[in-house]
C-alpha positions as CSV (number, residue, x, y, z in Angstrom):
1,X,-31.4,-48.1,19.1
2,X,-33.4,-45.3,20.6
3,X,-32.0,-41.8,20.8
4,X,-31.8,-40.5,24.3
5,X,-32.9,-37.0,25.0
6,X,-30.7,-34.8,26.9
7,X,-32.1,-33.8,30.3
8,X,-33.8,-30.4,30.7
9,X,-31.7,-28.3,33.1
10,X,-32.7,-25.3,35.0
11,X,-29.9,-23.2,36.4
12,X,-31.3,-21.6,39.5
13,X,-28.5,-19.0,39.4
14,X,-30.6,-17.3,36.8
15,X,-33.2,-16.4,39.5
16,X,-31.0,-14.1,41.6
17,X,-33.0,-11.2,43.0
18,X,-32.3,-7.6,42.2
19,X,-29.5,-6.3,44.4
20,X,-30.9,-4.2,47.3
21,X,-28.4,-2.3,49.4
22,X,-29.0,-0.7,52.8
23,X,-26.5,2.1,53.7
24,X,-26.1,2.6,57.4
25,X,-23.7,5.2,58.8
26,X,-21.6,3.5,61.5
27,X,-21.2,5.8,64.5
28,X,-17.7,6.0,65.7
29,X,-16.9,6.0,69.4
30,X,-14.2,8.3,70.7
31,X,-12.5,8.7,74.0
32,X,-13.2,11.7,76.2
33,X,-10.2,13.7,75.0
34,X,-11.1,13.3,71.2
35,X,-14.7,14.0,72.0
36,X,-13.7,17.2,73.7
37,X,-11.4,18.2,70.8
38,X,-14.1,17.4,68.2
39,X,-16.6,19.5,70.2
40,X,-14.2,22.4,70.3
41,X,-13.2,22.1,66.6
42,X,-16.1,20.3,64.8
43,X,-14.2,20.5,61.4
44,X,-11.7,17.9,62.7
45,X,-14.3,15.2,63.3
46,X,-13.9,12.6,60.6
47,X,-17.1,11.5,58.8
48,X,-18.7,8.3,59.9
49,X,-18.1,5.3,57.6
50,X,-21.1,3.9,55.8
51,X,-21.8,0.2,56.1
52,X,-23.3,-1.2,52.9
53,X,-25.5,-4.2,53.6
54,X,-26.8,-6.3,50.7
55,X,-30.2,-7.5,51.9
56,X,-30.9,-9.3,48.6
57,X,-28.7,-12.1,49.8
58,X,-31.3,-13.0,52.5
59,X,-31.8,-16.8,52.6
60,X,-35.1,-18.6,51.9
61,X,-35.3,-19.7,55.5
62,X,-35.2,-16.1,56.7
63,X,-37.7,-15.0,54.0
64,X,-40.1,-17.8,55.0
65,X,-39.9,-16.7,58.7
66,X,-40.4,-13.1,57.6
67,X,-43.5,-14.1,55.6
68,X,-45.0,-15.8,58.7
69,X,-44.1,-12.9,61.0
70,X,-44.7,-9.8,58.8
71,X,-48.2,-9.1,60.2
72,X,-46.9,-9.0,63.7
73,X,-44.1,-6.6,62.8
74,X,-46.4,-4.4,60.8
75,X,-48.3,-3.7,64.0
76,X,-45.2,-2.3,65.6
77,X,-45.9,1.1,64.0
78,X,-49.3,1.1,65.8
79,X,-48.2,0.2,69.3
80,X,-45.0,-0.4,71.2
81,X,-44.4,-4.1,71.7
82,X,-40.9,-4.8,73.1
83,X,-41.1,-8.6,72.4
84,X,-42.1,-8.1,68.8
85,X,-39.4,-5.4,68.4
86,X,-36.8,-7.8,69.8
87,X,-37.9,-10.5,67.4
88,X,-37.7,-8.0,64.5
89,X,-34.2,-7.1,65.5
90,X,-33.2,-10.8,65.5
91,X,-34.7,-11.3,62.1
92,X,-32.9,-8.3,60.8
93,X,-29.6,-9.7,62.0
94,X,-30.4,-12.9,60.0
95,X,-31.3,-10.7,57.0
96,X,-28.0,-8.8,57.3
97,X,-25.7,-11.8,58.1
98,X,-25.0,-13.0,54.5
99,X,-23.3,-9.7,53.6
100,X,-22.4,-8.5,57.1
101,X,-21.3,-11.5,59.2
102,X,-20.4,-9.4,62.3
103,X,-23.8,-7.8,62.7
104,X,-25.5,-8.1,66.1
105,X,-28.7,-6.6,67.6
106,X,-26.4,-4.3,69.6
107,X,-24.8,-3.1,66.4
108,X,-28.3,-2.3,64.9
109,X,-29.4,-0.5,68.1
110,X,-26.1,1.4,68.4
111,X,-26.1,2.6,64.7
112,X,-29.8,3.0,63.8
113,X,-32.8,4.9,65.2
114,X,-36.1,3.2,65.7
115,X,-37.4,5.0,62.6
116,X,-34.4,3.7,60.6
117,X,-35.0,0.2,61.8
118,X,-38.6,0.2,60.8
119,X,-37.8,1.9,57.5
120,X,-35.0,-0.6,56.8
121,X,-37.4,-3.5,57.6
122,X,-40.0,-2.0,55.2
123,X,-37.3,-1.7,52.5
124,X,-36.3,-5.4,53.1
125,X,-39.8,-6.7,52.7
126,X,-40.8,-4.7,49.5
127,X,-39.8,-7.6,47.2
128,X,-41.7,-10.0,49.4
129,X,-44.8,-7.8,49.2
130,X,-44.4,-7.5,45.4
131,X,-44.0,-11.3,45.1
132,X,-47.1,-12.0,47.1
133,X,-49.2,-9.6,45.0
134,X,-47.8,-11.2,41.8
135,X,-48.5,-14.7,43.0
136,X,-52.0,-13.7,44.1
137,X,-52.8,-12.3,40.7
138,X,-51.2,-15.4,39.0
139,X,-53.2,-17.7,41.2
140,X,-56.5,-15.9,40.3
141,X,-55.6,-16.1,36.6
142,X,-54.7,-19.8,36.8
143,X,-57.9,-20.5,38.8
144,X,-60.0,-18.7,36.1
145,X,-58.2,-20.5,33.2
146,X,-58.7,-23.9,34.8
147,X,-62.4,-23.2,35.4
148,X,-62.4,-23.5,39.2
């Protein structure tokens, strides 16, 4: 009787990315009376809460879309393209959703400056850029070792 080998198992939970958190101060809205009071006595104004968004929970689908669109979004810094900016906002909503399900493009626009949005986007794509450069180096090494 032949002895059966146990199957080789790979637990993909071992491949979780490093946690990456964005901290975004949420701007509180006050009525006219409280705004007047806080302007008169600034020390009474409470500090804005900080929303912590775990962008390492971004799904593969969003990451693949990001890979296909990253060149277009990189050009936003060079010129103003409202269509591309709106697409970037929609993609950021998808990146934020796994840890912040209530996020909307309006929330992003109300709580972040354009510079913060671009900076947050660059922060979100850093692991993707690292992975691309690692894979390019690995592909070159594999190609050299295989003699192609």
